[in-house]
C-alpha positions in Angstrom: 87.7 77.5 123.3 91.3 76.7 123.3 93.4 76.5 120.1 96.4 74.2 121.8 94.7 71.6 123.5 96.9 69.7 124.6 95.7 66.8 127.1 92.5 69.2 127.7 92.8 70.0 131.4 91.6 73.4 130.5 88.6 71.7 129.0 88.0 69.7 131.9 88.2 72.5 134.0 85.3 74.2 132.2 83.8 71.6 131.7 82.5 72.1 135.4 82.0 75.9 135.6 79.7 75.3 133.2 78.2 72.4 135.4 77.8 74.6 137.8 76.2 77.5 135.8 74.2 74.9 134.4 72.6 73.2 137.4 72.6 77.0 138.8 69.9 77.4 135.4 67.4 74.4 136.6 69.0 71.5 134.0 69.7 68.2 134.8 72.6 66.7 134.7 72.5 64.7 132.2 70.8 67.7 129.4 73.7 70.1 131.2 76.5 67.5 130.2 75.0 66.9 126.4 74.4 70.6 126.1 78.2 71.5 127.0 79.6 69.1 124.8 77.2 70.4 122.2 77.4 74.1 122.3 80.2 75.0 124.9 83.5 73.4 124.6 86.2 73.7 121.6 89.6 72.6 120.8 92.2 72.1 118.5 96.2 70.6 118.0 98.6 69.9 116.1 99.0 66.3 118.1 96.6 64.1 117.3 97.8 61.5 120.6 96.7 64.4 122.5 93.0 65.7 121.3 91.9 61.8 121.4 93.5 62.6 125.0 91.3 65.4 125.7 88.0 63.9 123.5 88.9 60.7 126.3 89.0 62.7 129.3 86.1 65.0 128.0 83.6 61.5 127.3 84.6 61.0 131.1 83.8 63.3 133.0 80.7 63.9 130.9 79.9 59.5 131.5 79.8 61.2 135.3 76.8 63.0 134.8 75.6 60.6 131.9 76.5 57.3 131.2 74.8 56.5 127.8 77.7 59.0 126.4 80.5 56.2 126.7 78.7 54.6 123.7 78.5 57.7 121.4 75.4 60.2 120.7 77.5 63.8 121.2 81.4 63.7 120.2 83.1 66.5 121.5 84.4 69.3 119.4 88.2 68.8 119.5 90.1 68.2 116.4 93.7 67.5 115.0 95.1 69.3 112.5 98.0 67.3 111.8 96.7 65.8 108.5 98.5 68.5 105.9 96.8 69.8 102.8 93.0 69.8 104.5 92.2 72.4 102.4 94.4 75.3 100.7 93.1 77.8 103.4 94.5 75.2 106.0 98.2 74.8 103.9 100.7 74.0 106.7 98.6 73.3 109.6 100.5 70.6 110.5 103.3 73.4 111.9 101.7 76.2 112.1 97.7 74.8 113.8 95.7 77.3 115.1 97.7 80.5 114.0 96.3 79.9 110.7 94.1 82.7 110.0 91.3 81.5 107.6 89.2 84.1 105.7 85.8 82.1 106.3 84.4 78.2 106.8 84.2 76.7 102.9 80.7 75.7 102.4 81.9 73.4 99.6 84.3 71.4 101.8 83.0 68.6 104.1 83.8 66.6 106.9 86.9 67.3 109.3 88.4 70.3 107.3 85.0 72.8 107.0 85.0 71.8 110.5 89.0 73.4 111.6 87.6 76.0 109.3 84.7 77.0 110.7 86.5 76.7 114.2 89.2 79.0 113.2 86.7 81.7 111.6 84.3 82.3 114.5 83.9 84.3 117.5 84.0 83.0 120.6 83.0 84.6 124.4 86.4 83.1 125.9 89.5 81.5 124.6 91.4 79.9 127.4 95.2 78.0 126.8 98.6 77.1 127.7 100.1 78.5 124.6 103.4 76.4 123.3 106.7 78.1 124.1 109.9 78.6 121.5 111.8 81.1 121.2 112.6 82.6 117.2 116.2 81.6 118.1 115.0 77.6 118.3 112.5 77.5 115.5 113.0 76.1 111.6 112.9 78.2 109.1 109.5 77.5 107.8 108.2 78.3 111.1 109.9 81.6 111.5 109.1 83.1 108.1 105.6 81.8 108.7 105.8 84.2 112.0 107.5 87.0 110.6 105.1 87.3 107.7 101.9 86.9 109.8 102.8 88.5 113.0 105.3 91.0 112.8 107.0 91.9 115.5 105.3 89.3 118.0 107.4 86.5 116.6 110.0 87.1 119.2 108.7 83.6 120.8 105.7 81.1 119.9 103.4 82.0 122.8 103.5 85.6 121.8 101.6 85.4 118.5 99.2 82.7 120.3 98.3 85.8 122.7 97.8 87.8 119.4 95.8 84.8 118.2 93.0 84.3 120.9 92.4 88.4 120.8 91.3 87.4 117.1 89.3 84.5 118.2 87.5 86.0 121.2 84.4 88.0 120.6 85.0 92.4 121.2 84.6 92.2 124.9 85.0 88.5 125.6 87.6 87.0 127.4 91.3 85.6 127.2 93.4 83.5 129.7 97.1 82.3 129.0 99.4 80.4 131.3 102.8 82.3 129.9 106.3 82.5 130.9 106.5 86.2 132.3 109.2 87.4 129.8 107.2 89.7 127.7 106.3 91.8 130.8 109.5 92.8 130.3 111.7 92.1 127.9 112.2 94.5 124.8 111.3 92.6 122.4 108.4 92.3 123.7 107.2 95.4 123.4 105.0 95.4 120.8 102.9 92.8 122.4 102.8 95.0 125.3 101.5 98.0 124.2 98.5 96.0 122.0 97.5 94.2 124.9 97.8 97.8 127.4 96.1 100.1 124.9 93.8 97.7 122.6 93.2 95.4 125.5 92.6 95.2 129.4 94.5 92.8 132.0 91.6 92.1 134.9 94.0 89.6 136.5 97.5 88.4 136.7 98.8 85.8 139.3 103.2 85.8 138.6 104.5 82.7 140.0 107.5 82.2 141.5 110.6 81.3 139.5 110.6 77.8 140.2 107.1 77.1 141.0 106.3 73.8 138.9 109.0 72.7 140.7 111.4 70.5 138.2 109.7 72.1 135.1 111.0 75.0 136.2 109.5 77.9 133.8 109.3 81.0 135.1 105.6 81.7 134.5 102.4 84.0 135.0 98.8 83.3 134.6 96.5 86.7 133.4 92.9 87.2 131.7 92.2 90.1 129.0 89.3 91.8 128.3 88.7 92.2 124.2 88.5 95.5 124.9 90.1 98.8 126.1 88.7 100.8 129.5 89.7 102.4 132.4 89.6 99.6 134.5 92.7 98.6 137.0 93.7 95.1 136.4 94.7 93.1 140.2 98.1 91.8 140.2 99.0 88.6 142.7 102.7 89.1 143.1 103.6 85.5 144.7 107.4 85.5 143.1 108.9 86.0 147.2 107.2 82.5 148.1 109.4 79.7 147.6 108.2 75.8 148.0 106.6 74.8 145.2 102.8 75.5 143.7 101.1 74.3 147.3 102.8 77.1 148.5 101.5 79.2 145.9 98.2 77.9 146.1 98.3 79.0 149.5 100.2 82.5 149.2 97.0 82.5 146.3 94.2 82.0 147.7 95.0 84.1 151.1 95.5 87.3 149.2 92.0 86.7 147.2 90.6 86.8 150.8 92.6 89.4 152.6 93.8 92.3 149.2 95.8 94.3 152.7 98.2 91.4 152.6 100.9 93.2 151.0 101.5 91.6 147.6 98.2 92.6 145.9 98.3 95.7 143.7 96.1 97.5 141.6 97.6 99.2 138.7 95.7 100.6 135.5 98.0 99.8 132.7 97.5 103.5 131.2 100.5 103.8 134.1 102.5 101.1 132.4 102.8 103.3 129.2 104.7 106.3 131.8 108.1 103.8 131.9 110.4 103.2 129.0 109.1 100.4 126.6 106.2 100.3 128.8 107.7 96.9 131.1 104.3 95.2 133.3 105.8 96.8 136.5 102.6 97.0 138.5 104.2 97.0 141.7 106.3 100.3 140.7 104.6 103.3 143.2 103.6 106.7 141.3 106.7 108.4 142.6 109.1 106.4 140.5 106.6 106.4 137.2 107.4 110.3 137.8 110.6 110.2 138.2 110.8 108.0 134.6 108.1 111.1 133.1 109.9 113.9 134.4 113.9 113.8 134.0 116.4 112.6 131.6 117.4 109.0 131.1 121.3 108.2 131.8 120.9 107.5 127.9 120.7 111.3 127.2 123.3 112.2 129.3 126.1 109.7 128.1 126.4 106.4 126.3 126.3 102.9 128.0 127.0 100.6 124.9 127.8 97.0 124.9 130.3 95.2 123.7 132.2 92.7 121.7 131.0 88.9 121.2 134.1 86.9 119.6 132.2 83.7 119.4 135.3 82.2 120.8 136.6 83.6 124.1 138.4 80.3 124.8 140.5 81.5 121.5 141.0 85.4 121.8 141.4 85.7 125.5 144.0 85.1 128.5 144.6 86.6 131.7 147.3 89.0 131.4 149.8 87.0 133.8 149.4 84.0 131.1 151.2 86.1 128.4 154.8 88.4 128.9 153.9 91.7 130.4 156.2 93.0 127.4 153.8 91.9 125.0 150.3 94.0 126.6 150.0 96.8 125.3 148.9 99.2 128.6 147.3 102.8 128.9 146.5 103.1 124.9 144.6 105.8 123.6 144.0 104.8 120.3 144.1 101.3 118.4 147.3 101.3 115.4 147.0 98.6 113.4 150.5 98.4 112.5 151.3 98.4 116.4 148.9 95.4 116.8 151.5 92.8 114.5 153.5 93.5 117.0 151.5 93.5 120.4 148.9 92.3 120.1 147.1 92.5 124.0 144.9 94.3 125.6 143.5 95.4 128.4 140.0 93.6 127.9 136.5 94.6 130.2 134.8 91.0 130.5 132.2 91.7 133.5 132.8 89.2 136.1 130.3 89.3 138.6 129.7 91.6 141.9 132.0 94.1 142.6 132.0 98.1 143.2 133.9 100.1 142.7 136.9 99.0 140.8 138.4 95.5 139.5 138.0 92.8 137.2 140.4 93.4 134.7 142.5 90.4 134.8 141.2 89.8 131.3 143.2 90.7 127.7 142.1 90.0 124.9 143.9 88.9 121.1 143.6 92.0 118.9 146.3 91.0 116.0 145.9 93.3 113.2 142.6 94.8 114.1 141.0 91.4 115.6 141.3 90.5 111.9 140.3 86.7 112.9 137.2 87.6 114.9 136.0 89.8 112.5 136.2 86.9 110.6 134.3 85.1 112.2 130.3 85.1 111.2 129.0 84.9 114.3 131.6 87.1 116.0 130.2 90.9 116.7 132.2 93.8 116.9 130.7 97.0 118.5 130.8 100.2 119.5 134.6 100.3 117.8 134.9 104.7 118.5 134.9 104.0 122.4 137.7 101.4 122.5 140.5 102.8 124.3 138.4 105.4 126.1 137.7 105.6 129.8 134.7 105.2 132.0 132.3 102.5 134.2 131.7 99.3 133.3 129.5 96.9 134.6 128.8 93.1 135.1 125.7 92.2 132.5 124.9 88.7 134.3 125.4 88.4 137.6 123.8 86.0 140.0 123.8 89.3 142.7 123.2 93.1 142.9 124.1 95.7 140.1 127.9 96.8 140.8 130.0 99.3 138.6 133.3 99.8 138.4 135.6 102.9 137.0 138.6 101.8 134.6 141.1 104.3 132.6 142.1 104.5 129.1 143.5 101.8 127.0 140.7 99.1 127.4 138.2 97.3 124.2 135.0 96.1 126.2 132.8 92.5 125.7 129.4 91.9 125.9 129.4 90.9 129.1 130.9 94.0 130.3 129.2 96.8 128.5 130.3 100.6 129.9 129.4 103.7 129.8 131.3 106.8 128.0 131.0 110.3 127.6 130.5 111.3 131.1 132.7 114.3 131.0 132.6 115.9 135.0 129.4 113.9 135.9 132.3 110.4 135.8 132.2 110.5 139.5 128.9 111.7 140.9 127.6 108.6 138.0 129.5 106.1 139.5 128.2 106.5 142.5 124.9 106.9 141.5 124.8 103.2 140.5 126.7 102.4 143.0 123.7 103.1 145.6 120.2 101.5 147.5 118.4 104.4 145.5 119.5 102.8 142.3 119.4 99.2 143.7 115.5 100.1 144.3 114.6 101.9 141.3 116.6 99.9 138.8 115.3 97.0 140.8 111.7 97.8 140.3 111.5 97.2 136.3 114.3 95.4 136.0 113.5 92.3 138.3 116.1 89.7 135.8 119.8 89.5 136.5 120.7 90.6 133.7 121.3 94.2 133.1 121.8 95.0 129.4 123.0 97.9 129.0 119.7 99.5 126.7 117.8 98.7 130.5 120.7 100.9 132.2 120.1 103.7 129.5 116.7 104.5 130.3 117.5 105.3 134.3 116.4 108.9 135.5 118.9 111.0 136.0 119.3 114.0 138.1 122.0 115.6 137.8 123.1 116.9 141.0 127.2 117.0 141.3 129.2 118.3 144.0 132.6 118.4 145.4 131.9 116.0 148.7 130.1 113.5 146.0 133.2 113.1 144.3 135.3 113.2 147.2 133.5 110.1 148.7 133.1 108.3 145.6 137.0 109.0 144.8 137.5 107.4 148.7 135.1 104.2 147.6 137.3 103.8 144.6 141.0 104.1 145.9 140.6 101.7 149.0 138.2 99.1 146.6 141.6 99.6 144.6 143.5 98.9 147.4 142.2 95.8 147.8 141.6 94.4 144.7 145.7 95.3 144.5 146.8 93.4 147.3 146.4 90.2 145.5 148.1 88.3 142.6 145.3 88.4 140.1 145.7 92.7 139.5 147.8 93.4 136.8 148.9 96.4 139.5 150.3 94.6 142.6 153.6 95.5 143.9 153.0 93.0 147.8 151.2 91.3 149.2 149.5 93.2 152.9 150.4 90.5 155.4 154.4 90.6 154.3 
């Protein structure tokens, strides 16, 4: 069964598989084709056009075995739900589709309404689909309200709700199969979905494709199967993310991995191991030693304060480079913000990220904080976050970068942005943490759990820390900071520029 059938490609592939099964049992082609259409394949969608295509595709496929099927006799069980008000139990079916959960089939109904209700009420041995992808930010109010009510905790994206629904449509110990974006494997907003999949179901196989595997339709996707019950069996995971070149390259690498499990990009991991990591990411490639570190040692967030900052909603209005404003109008080295003083001297240094750079730098931005940021506060979509940490010294990094993670020291007097998250309350550990987060050890372990290029404060806060400070470590970090600062200050874009080194 596929609850969002689309143009029927999955059902057509399933037809071929059933044909092989029936032939192996001694059925002739005609009988097998008719039996498959009558008893084995079911599909639903909210688009009547694609449903017609799916039915047509199945009839043509079956007609290869029995031409008489072209002239009627058996119609595929593919139904569109685009007719609003099919029945009270199916109210909103043209928007919610198969996510609707009727209590049972209504024997008083006739025709299409009863058949749709019956399909949504029964259980299937296997449910396979490529569900629709739609983030909550792009949903209309009707759909979002429905998901928050009926699929609470699974409304971050439409595909997440469909995963839950497909499991409900499947018999206990049956199987589900999906092609979805692989963001659910790592991002916090899908944690409830992951924990459901890892503790109530059994992931059996997963293929993680390269980011641009589908060419023009660039969507980071994975295909995976779930057994609809929980066991301790290990799942098999195929990591194809390093192989560029399109779907044909992905296919070749996958078949190679099927033939040779020792190829280096196949992993066998029990779902229970994912729960040992913060927020249970599906990091199937992580070693047992790394999991042990996360279990055994305190997190960075427990010994310091990683924090995200502001979102002005209008950076063009409120941000400037320091050299665009008279220097005597900029507050530097402040200990605290005084509202009265901001009426006279309104600009403050601003940590905004900036890309990859270790130890020191990217301090060229300033922010207009007139009347203690009153104009920013008046914008409904703006966010003033962690105000109590403004003006404190700490460490900062760029949350979004095309390169690796890097962290930099900064002194007091800064306001900070969501794109330039910061760590405070470091005390005597400041230099040690700076060195650790700029190290290859951090890059390796952190990259294991966060393969994206988005480094939010919550992700960094989970990192395990074995805090063994030393005078030698502090000296080396201080030296690195001084070298980086000297290099950064040799350019006119630095507020501390004095003279170009070539002069």
